C-alpha positions, 0 to 999 in steps of 0.5 A, spaced: 519 448 562 516 455 565 520 461 565 519 466 570 517 473 567 522 478 567 521 485 569 519 489 563 524 493 560 521 499 556 528 503 555 534 502 551 540 498 555 545 503 554 541 510 552 547 515 553 552 510 549 547 510 543 546 518 544 554 519 543 554 514 537 549 518 534 552 525 535 559 522 532 556 518 526 551 523 523 557 528 521 561 522 519 555 519 515 553 526 512 560 527 509 560 520 506 554 521 503 556 528 500 562 524 497 557 520 493 553 526 491 547 525 496 545 531 500 540 532 506 534 536 506 537 541 511 543 543 506 545 549 503 544 545 496 537 543 498 535 550 500 538 553 493 534 548 489 527 550 493 528 557 492 529 555 484 523 551 485 519 557 488 522 562 483 520 558 477 513 557 480 512 564 481 514 566 474 508 562 472 512 556 469 511 549 470 517 545 473 518 538 475 521 534 481 523 526 481 522 522 487 527 516 487 527 510 492 534 508 489 535 501 492 537 497 498 530 498 501 523 495 499 519 497 494 524 501 490 521 506 484 521 513 481 515 518 481 515 524 476 511 530 479 509 536 476 509 543 480 505 549 477 502 555 480 496 551 480 499 546 485 502 539 485 500 534 480 502 527 480 504 524 473 506 517 474 509 513 480 513 507 477 514 501 482 520 497 480 516 491 481 511 492 476 516 492 471 521 487 473 516 482 476 520 481 483 515 483 488 517 488 493 523 489 489 530 492 493 533 493 486 536 499 483 529 502 479 532 502 472 526 499 469 522 504 473 527 510 470 526 507 463 519 508 463 520 515 466 524 517 461 519 514 456 513 518 459 518 524 459 519 524 452 512 523 450 510 529 454 516 533 451 519 534 458 526 536 458 531 533 463 533 541 465 526 542 467 527 537 473 529 542 479 531 536 484 532 529 484 529 527 491 531 520 495 526 517 500 530 517 506 535 522 509 541 517 508 546 520 513 540 521 519 538 513 517 545 511 518 546 515 524 540 512 527 542 505 526 548 506 529 545 509 535 540 503 535 545 498 535 549 501 541 543 502 545 543 494 546 550 493 545 553 488 545 547 483 544 545 487 538 552 486 534 549 480 530 545 485 526 551 489 523 552 482 519 545 482 517 546 485 510 540 481 506 533 480 508 526 482 505 526 489 507 533 491 506 539 489 502 546 492 503 548 490 496 542 494 493 544 500 497 551 500 494 548 500 487 543 505 489 549 510 491 551 510 484 545 513 482 547 520 480 552 517 475 547 513 472 542 519 472 547 523 468 548 518 463 541 516 462 538 523 461 544 526 458 545 531 463 552 535 463 554 532 470 551 527 475 545 531 479 545 531 486 540 527 490 537 530 496 534 525 501 528 527 504 526 525 511 522 518 510 516 520 515 515 527 512 515 523 505 509 519 508 506 525 511 506 531 506 503 527 500 498 523 504 495 530 507 495 534 501 491 528 497 486 528 503 479 531 503 482 535 509 488 539 506 484 545 505 481 545 512 482 551 517 481 546 523 487 542 525 488 536 522 492 530 525 497 526 521 500 520 524 505 516 520 506 509 523 511 504 519 516 499 520 521 504 521 523 511 518 530 514 518 529 517 525 523 513 528 517 509 527 512 513 529 511 521 528 505 525 529 504 532 525 499 537 526 496 541 519 493 548 521 491 551 515 494 547 510 501 547 513 504 541 517 509 541 523 512 535 526 510 535 533 514 529 535 517 523 533 519 517 537 526 517 535 526 509 536 526 504 530 524 498 535 518 502 539 514 500 532 507 497 531 509 496 524 515 492 526 511 488 531 506 486 526 511 484 521 515 480 525 510 476 529 506 475 522 512 472 519 514 468 525 507 465 526 504 465 519 510 462 516 511 467 510 517 472 509 516 480 512 512 484 507 508 478 504 506 476 511 502 482 514 496 482 509 495 474 510 496 474 517 490 480 518 486 476 514 487 470 518 486 474 524 478 474 523 478 466 523 481 466 530 478 468 537 477 476 537 474 476 544 479 480 548 476 476 554 477 469 552 483 469 547 488 465 551 494 468 547 492 476 548 493 477 555 500 475 555 502 478 548 499 485 550 505 486 555 509 486 549 507 494 549 508 499 555 502 504 553 504 510 557 500 517 558 500 521 552 499 516 547 506 514 548 508 506 546 514 503 548 516 496 546 517 491 552 525 489 551 524 484 556 519 480 552 521 482 545 528 480 542 528 483 535 531 489 537 537 485 538 537 480 533 531 481 528 528 475 525 534 470 526 532 470 534 526 474 535 523 471 541 526 471 548 524 465 552 518 469 555 515 470 548 516 463 546 512 461 552 506 465 550 506 464 542 511 458 541 517 458 538 518 462 532 518 459 525 526 461 522 527 464 516 529 458 512 523 455 513 518 460 511 514 459 505 515 451 506 508 448 505 508 445 512 510 451 516 505 456 512 498 458 516 492 455 512 485 456 514 483 451 510 486 446 515 482 448 520 477 442 521 483 437 520 490 440 523 489 440 531 494 446 531 490 450 526 485 453 531 491 455 536 495 459 530 488 463 528 487 465 535 494 467 535 493 471 529 487 474 532 491 476 539 497 479 534 491 483 531 488 486 537 495 488 541 496 492 534 489 495 535 490 497 542 497 500 541 494 504 535 488 506 538 492 508 544 497 513 541 491 516 537 487 517 543 493 521 546 494 525 540 486 527 540 486 529 547 492 533 546 490 537 539 482 536 540 482 535 533 477 530 529 480 530 523 486 524 522 490 522 516 493 515 517 499 513 513 505 509 513 506 502 512 502 500 518 496 504 515 495 498 510 491 494 516 484 496 514 481 492 520 485 496 525 483 503 521 476 501 522 477 499 529 480 506 530 473 509 526 469 505 531 472 507 537 473 514 536 465 515 535 461 521 537 460 518 544 468 518 545 468 526 543 462 527 548 465 524 554 473 526 553 472 533 550 465 535 551 464 536 543 458 534 539 463 531 533 466 524 531 473 522 528 473 523 521 479 518 517 482 518 511 488 513 509 491 514 502 491 508 497 499 508 497 500 509 505 506 504 505 513 505 501 511 505 494 508 512 496 514 515 499 517 516 492 511 521 491 512 524 498 519 526 497 516 531 491 511 533 496 515 534 502 520 538 498 515 542 494 512 544 501 519 546 503 519 551 497 512 554 499 508 551 493 500 549 494 497 542 495 494 542 488 488 537 487 485 532 492 485 525 490 479 521 487 483 515 484 489 511 485 496 515 482 498 511 476 504 507 475 507 507 468 502 509 462 496 507 458 498 502 453 496 504 446 493 500 441 499 498 437 502 495 443 496 491 445 496 488 438 503 487 438 502 482 444 496 479 441 499 477 434 505 475 437 502 470 442 500 464 438 497 460 444 492 466 445 485 468 441 482 474 441 477 479 438 476 486 437 470 489 441 469 496 439 471 503 442 470 504 449 472 512 448 465 512 445 459 512 451 454 507 447 460 502 445 463 503 452 456 501 455 455 495 450 462 493 452 461 493 460 454 490 459 458 484 455 463 484 461 457 483 466 453 478 461 459 474 462 460 475 470 453 474 471 454 467 468 460 465 473 465 467 468 471 470 471 475 475 467 480 480 468 480 488 466 486 491 463 485 499 462 489 505 462 495 506 466 496 501 472 494 503 479 500 504 484 500 501 490 498 494 493 490 494 491 488 493 484 482 498 483 479 497 476 485 498 472 488 491 473 483 487 476 480 480 476 472 481 476 467 475 478 460 474 480 459 476 488 452 473 488 455 466 488 458 463 494 463 459 491 466 464 487 472 465 493 474 458 492 474 458 485 478 465 485 483 463 490 484 455 488 483 455 481 485 462 478 490 466 483 493 460 487 493 463 493 491 461 501 483 461 502 484 466 508 485 471 503 478 475 502 475 478 496 474 485 496 467 488 493 467 494 488 461 497 488 457 504 486 456 508 492 449 507 492 450 499 492 455 500 498 450 504 502 445 499 501 449 493 503 454 495 507 455 499 514 459 505 511 462 509 517 460 517 518 467 518 520 469 516 512 463 520 509 468 526 507 468 528 500 462 523 498 465 517 502 472 518 499 476 514 503 472 508 501 475 509 494 481 505 495 480 499 499 483 501 505 477 501 510 473 495 512 465 495 512 461 491 516 456 487 511 448 489 512 444 482 513 441 483 506 449 483 503 450 475 506 444 473 501 446 478 495 453 478 495 456 472 499 463 471 496 465 478 498 463 477 506 469 475 510 469 470 516 468 476 521 462 479 517 466 485 514 468 487 507 474 491 504 470 495 500 472 500 494 467 505 491 467 506 484 466 513 481 463 514 474 468 521 473 474 517 475 473 510 471 467 510 466 468 503 464 468 500 471 462 504 473 458 502 467 460 495 468 457 495 475 451 498 473 450 493 468 451 488 473 445 491 477 441 490 471 443 483 470 444 480 478 440 485 481 446 488 485 451 493 483 457 490 486 463 485 483 468 481 486 475 485 485 482 482 486 488 484 483 490 482 476 496 477 478 498 470 480 504 469 485 507 476 483 506 483 482 500 486 478 500 485 471 503 492 468 504 491 460 500 487 455 505 482 455 505 481 462 497 481 462 497 475 457 502 471 461 498 472 467 492 469 463 496 463 461 498 462 469 491 463 471 488 457 469 480 458 471 479 464 468 475 466 461 479 472 458 482 479 459 478 485 456 484 490 454 482 497 453 487 501 449 489 508 450 485 511 444 479 507 446 479 500 442 477 494 446 479 487 445 478 481 449 483 475 449 483 468 452 488 462 451 486 457 446 488 451 451 482 454 456 477 454 450 472 459 447 467 460 452 468 468 450 466 466 443 459 462 445 458 468 450 459 473 445 454 470 440 449 469 446 449 476 448 449 479 441 443 475 440 439 477 446 441 485 445 441 490 440 447 493 442 452 494 436 459 491 438 464 490 433 467 482 433 473 482 429 476 475 430 484 474 430 
């Protein structure tokens, strides 16, 4: 049955009622949260703490800030940030999922705080040196905005009031999180529960992303765009940085005029995975569909989901969408269901019969259709993102952009932005001989706002930005030799050998060469070294590594090691020289020696020779989500890539995160558990903080490592200790 298309409605149904509800709810919410010892960033208490921070730094002291994602919302955790006359420096950003084993955890970050206390004790940092405890939301503002959003669509939105549990929000966890001040007092031995200052969510994204970027010290204006599912005031915020200082130009003041929510809802209800787990998978699937806007049969209808207005404004067509009234329970109007087909309900997500599987493309008659839908969703998302950035460029004239928020994890769209705003665009629109330069942080999503709350608060206090970023921030701390040995000796099903000291250049290069010897022979290994990266991408500290030259490597890793969908591409890690030789690196990403390519947040098109030399890391559309490795930030991984170049002819390795159906491995015990579950791998190289290196493997999988070690030692003269377990 065909439905006649309703006239687009791009404004709330009851805007006046919504505004009234906001004005009434905000002071009530502010009072309520103060009773829980939570304060807003514009409160007198926040101002007093900011003055204290400025005074300490002014006296030449070092002070500390703690950022907290307390629970209720996804990706909880705790970050510790040092503030000194030299600026801001991240000590750790502990993600709760890494310690608890629950992906995108909503729970109170008790494990992260345990790890934080351990790090503070090891560094001699006293609790009284913490000037402020900072939450990642302005909770009073968030609750008032929620009231406004519900009243704007009253009465159709009433069902949302009763949806207290989901992948992105859990009401019970938030209630537990509001007891954080009492828990912090007990946990850290404080005389009284400390007040927690709630920092505006988009400020959290914006301030640290700008401060860590190559553009932070430029005098020319820098655009900072925050695009996510929703913050505490809206879902799109535009900032302008001038001479290092940010100011908010505007926020769209809407939770539902949201690019991130659009992608989350469509990827979940069409791909068959829950939100937060669906977006990356769906982006990967889109490459297999029809990516031509003129021929994709779903694109023309779906693009009406947004009204792209003058000045870069993006509005949701509320006549086509329904998630602003019912979220995932009833997210489509009949008109949208006519375009995309019926949504997959939450209870069927992860059902094998519902999940989109690209490996069925030649067998299932509807898989090609589903892949074309994924391509349409990706293109509509790109259209809206490019439109809002276009308006911002025309307004400011800037050619520098920091893109952040959860939607900035869409590496394909990020590259489309760079391609669109090229030299021809700037000449045509602004009559300037320049092009857009882009930077995206390694943690643009909500795993980074714990850091961001501290950066935003420090900026209010007038503290400088501090050093830029060369590698991802770290989660937890590096494992010591005693901890690795304890895990190895306690695992009866694991065999291991001590290889040498990676802190010594000659031995490090020998260990790296042995790793290359294995992967060049199509072995699959993992690298566990230092503190884990924070964020969704493993960058050489918690990575599976494999041979990029073998076209079967992707199938081996996806099917036998990671047990994940074939739509998931594998990423290349490379030296700068190899990246330039094999991939089309954009001049718009060239700042600070192509710094933005350090974090797997951009794709690059493969050059013709890459298809022959590194086929395992080329996606269906000819792209690769590349990571450039630097010797000064990761000497072991860099040495490994150089050794691969000598053995394979290319300084490139397959890199995928060291996990199997769960969070990235954090501890030595988790590392060993991961190799138990990854049946098709050969071993894990574990590097202690002091330098000793070990390689371990499960006895059940056999001892190819021992055979390879013997062959390698016979073929080389390198000195490597081989003390067996």
